[in-house]
Each structure stands twice: as structure tokens, then as C-alpha cells.
N, C-alpha and C positions, 0 to 999 in steps of 0.2 A: 463555387463548386456547382456541378450539374444538378445535384439533388437538393440544393438549397441549404445544406448543413455547413456551418462554419466552425472553426476551432474556438474553444473557450479561451478567453483572454484573462479571466479572473476566476478566483475560486467561487464555488457555489456550495450551499448546504441545503439539506431538505428540512423544512419546517412545516409540520401539519400536512405532509404529503406534497408540498409545493417547493420547488427549488427557488432559492433567492441568492443574490450576490452576497458574499461575505468577505471579511478581511482575511488575509493569509493567516494571521494569528488564530482567528476563530476556526478556520477550516483545519489547520494543523492540530489545534486542541481537540476538535471533534474526532479527527482521525486517531489521535493518541488515545482518546477515551474509548473508541471502538475496539482498538487493539487490546487495551487493558481489560475491557469487559470480556472479550473473547478468551483471553488468556486466563482470566480469573475463573470463568465458567468451566473451562476444559483444560486448563494447564497448557502445556506445549502443544497438545493436539488441537487446540482451538485456533491456532494461527499457522500460516504457511506462506511460502514465498516462491515465486516463479521468476527466474532470472533469464537473461537473454545472452546468446553467444556473441551478439554484436556489441555488448557492453565490454568495457576493458577488464582485464584480469583484476585490476585493483578494485573496480566497482563490484565485481562479483565476489571478491574476497571480503570487502566491507559488508556486503549484503548477507553473506553467510555468517560472518562474525556477529552481526546484529541479531540475526535469528537465533543463533546458538547461545550467545552471551546475554543478550538483553531479554529476548522473548522466551528463552529456555525451550527452544523447539528445534528438532532435527528435520522438520518438514520443509525441505529445500529441494527444488528441482530446477532444471534448465533444459533448454532445447539443444544443449551441447552434445547430447548423445545421439542426435539424428545424423 
């Protein structure tokens, strides 16, 4: 690319302020821990989801179902209203 940036090809996690390469299992575990911590601190108001109109109806359905059933949050928005 012109600006020298490239796409990440493997997951990364932050440790002591520095990014390092991680396994997918570690990265997904950290993401789950972060969502769990946010929901524990603030209930359903601690998490939210923004979806895209370019996603399939099925993907948007699963995303909203995850937020409502698993995360207990109604904080769901999308660019579909534009």
C-alpha cells in the first residue's frame, strides 16, 4: 500500500502496552474476557454492537440474537437506516 500499512494476518494481543502475536485461542479468550468484564460491570449497558447493511440478513439476525440472548443487551445499531 502507498502508506506502508499492511493487513494483519494473525491475531495480536496487547501485553504491558505492547502488541504481540498470539494464537487464535488466546485472542478469542481475551476478547471473551473483555466482553464478560464489560457486561459484569454495567450489565447490558456495558456492551453494544454495530452491524452493517452489507452483511447478509442471516448474519445480522445472528448478531442481534447474540446481543439479546447472550449479552443481555438491546444496544444494537446498523447503518441500514441511512
